[in-house]
C-alpha positions as CSV (number, residue, x, y, z in Angstrom):
1,X,-92.1,-22.4,-6.7
2,X,-93.7,-25.8,-5.8
3,X,-93.4,-26.9,-2.2
4,X,-91.8,-30.3,-1.4
5,X,-94.0,-33.1,-2.6
6,X,-96.2,-30.8,-4.8
7,X,-96.3,-31.5,-8.4
8,X,-95.0,-29.0,-11.0
9,X,-96.6,-29.3,-14.4
10,X,-93.9,-27.1,-15.9
11,X,-91.1,-29.5,-14.8
12,X,-89.6,-30.8,-18.1
13,X,-93.1,-30.7,-19.7
14,X,-94.2,-33.7,-17.7
15,X,-97.5,-33.0,-15.9
16,X,-97.6,-34.4,-12.4
17,X,-93.8,-34.8,-12.0
18,X,-92.4,-33.8,-8.6
19,X,-89.8,-31.0,-8.5
20,X,-86.5,-32.1,-6.9
21,X,-85.2,-29.9,-4.1
22,X,-81.9,-28.1,-4.6
23,X,-78.7,-29.8,-3.2
24,X,-78.6,-27.4,-0.1
25,X,-82.3,-28.2,0.5
26,X,-81.6,-31.9,0.2
27,X,-78.7,-31.7,2.7
28,X,-80.8,-29.6,5.2
29,X,-83.6,-32.2,4.9
30,X,-81.2,-35.0,5.7
31,X,-79.9,-33.0,8.7
32,X,-83.5,-32.5,9.9
33,X,-84.0,-36.3,9.7
34,X,-81.0,-36.6,12.0
35,X,-83.2,-35.2,14.8
36,X,-85.1,-38.5,14.7
37,X,-82.3,-41.1,14.4
38,X,-79.2,-41.0,16.8
39,X,-77.7,-44.2,15.2
40,X,-74.3,-42.5,15.1
41,X,-74.2,-42.1,18.9
42,X,-75.1,-45.8,19.4
43,X,-72.2,-46.9,17.2
44,X,-69.6,-44.4,18.3
45,X,-66.7,-45.8,20.5
46,X,-65.9,-42.3,21.8
47,X,-69.5,-41.8,22.9
48,X,-69.3,-45.1,24.8
49,X,-66.5,-43.9,27.0
50,X,-67.2,-40.1,27.1
51,X,-70.7,-39.2,28.2
52,X,-70.2,-35.6,26.8
53,X,-69.5,-36.8,23.3
54,X,-72.4,-37.3,20.8
55,X,-71.9,-37.0,17.1
56,X,-75.6,-36.3,16.7
57,X,-75.5,-33.4,19.2
58,X,-72.6,-31.9,17.4
59,X,-74.4,-32.1,14.1
60,X,-77.5,-30.6,15.7
61,X,-75.5,-27.7,17.0
62,X,-75.2,-26.5,13.4
63,X,-79.0,-26.6,13.1
64,X,-79.7,-24.6,16.2
65,X,-76.7,-22.3,15.6
66,X,-75.0,-23.1,18.9
67,X,-71.9,-24.6,17.3
68,X,-69.6,-21.7,18.3
69,X,-69.9,-22.9,21.9
70,X,-68.0,-26.0,20.7
71,X,-64.9,-24.0,19.6
72,X,-62.8,-24.4,22.7
73,X,-60.0,-26.7,24.1
74,X,-62.4,-28.6,26.4
75,X,-65.0,-29.2,23.7
76,X,-66.3,-32.7,23.0
77,X,-65.2,-32.3,19.4
78,X,-61.7,-33.4,20.4
79,X,-63.0,-36.7,21.8
80,X,-63.8,-38.0,18.3
81,X,-61.5,-41.0,17.5
82,X,-61.9,-40.6,13.7
83,X,-63.2,-44.1,13.2
84,X,-65.8,-42.8,10.8
85,X,-68.4,-45.3,12.0
86,X,-70.9,-42.4,12.2
87,X,-70.4,-41.5,8.5
88,X,-70.5,-45.2,7.4
89,X,-73.7,-46.1,9.1
90,X,-75.7,-42.8,9.0
91,X,-78.9,-43.7,7.1
92,X,-79.3,-40.0,6.1
93,X,-75.7,-39.6,4.8
94,X,-75.3,-36.6,7.1
95,X,-71.5,-37.2,7.6
96,X,-71.1,-36.3,11.3
97,X,-67.3,-36.8,11.0
98,X,-67.1,-34.0,8.4
99,X,-68.9,-31.7,10.9
100,X,-66.5,-32.6,13.6
101,X,-63.5,-32.0,11.3
102,X,-64.9,-28.7,10.2
103,X,-65.4,-27.6,13.9
104,X,-61.9,-28.7,14.8
105,X,-60.5,-26.7,11.9
106,X,-62.5,-23.7,13.0
107,X,-61.3,-24.0,16.6
108,X,-57.7,-24.2,15.4
109,X,-58.2,-21.2,13.1
110,X,-59.6,-19.2,16.1
111,X,-56.7,-20.4,18.3
112,X,-59.1,-22.3,20.5
113,X,-57.6,-25.8,20.0
114,X,-56.1,-27.8,22.8
115,X,-52.4,-26.8,23.4
116,X,-51.3,-30.4,22.5
117,X,-52.8,-30.0,19.1
118,X,-51.2,-26.6,18.6
119,X,-47.8,-28.1,19.6
120,X,-48.3,-31.0,17.2
121,X,-49.0,-28.7,14.3
122,X,-46.0,-26.5,15.2
123,X,-43.8,-29.6,15.2
124,X,-45.0,-30.7,11.8
125,X,-44.6,-27.1,10.5
126,X,-41.0,-26.9,11.7
127,X,-39.7,-30.4,11.1
128,X,-42.2,-32.3,8.9
129,X,-42.7,-34.9,11.7
130,X,-45.2,-35.0,14.5
131,X,-42.8,-36.5,16.9
132,X,-39.0,-36.5,17.3
133,X,-37.3,-39.4,15.6
134,X,-35.5,-41.4,18.3
135,X,-32.4,-43.4,17.6
136,X,-34.4,-46.5,18.6
137,X,-37.0,-45.7,15.9
138,X,-34.3,-45.1,13.3
139,X,-32.6,-48.4,14.2
140,X,-36.0,-50.2,14.0
141,X,-36.5,-48.8,10.5
142,X,-33.0,-50.0,9.5
143,X,-33.6,-53.5,10.9
144,X,-36.9,-53.7,8.9
145,X,-35.0,-52.7,5.7
146,X,-36.8,-49.4,5.4
147,X,-35.1,-46.5,3.7
148,X,-33.5,-43.9,5.9
149,X,-36.0,-41.3,6.9
150,X,-35.3,-37.7,7.5
151,X,-38.3,-35.4,7.7
152,X,-38.2,-32.3,5.6
153,X,-40.0,-29.0,6.3
154,X,-43.4,-29.2,4.7
155,X,-44.2,-26.6,2.0
156,X,-45.7,-23.4,3.6
157,X,-48.8,-23.6,1.4
158,X,-49.8,-26.7,3.3
159,X,-50.6,-24.5,6.4
160,X,-51.6,-21.3,4.7
161,X,-54.4,-19.5,6.6
162,X,-53.8,-21.6,9.7
163,X,-51.3,-19.5,11.6
164,X,-51.5,-19.8,15.3
């Protein structure tokens, strides 16, 4: 198999044509280029206020296989404000937000999410709403001409595999 940048004369019968890397290789190459950039950290509002949060460091934890240390309630993964600036401006299309979301899901699956998150999920599971609907909120909805709202219990398949 030809190395990156080498030509492969057997490639579609065109001598001198470069062989394209497989999709997993392409993604890994983009992630390796992440080592040199750090643009996401400069744009991140969470990183500005939390010195322990760095989208780049979180992505790199996958490369050096230290990501399991981020699966805890005090982890910087919970500081992400989900603005998606890191994904939007990443010149390598690494998608740091997807890494953060995956790590959050892994932490939740392993019962290592902050208790506030676990309570929020339990509330949605039981009532279909993340917060209790106060009379004031219901009155405000009525004054705005919005239809009456009564949350229903979400279907169980919505949370399959995520039991806490």
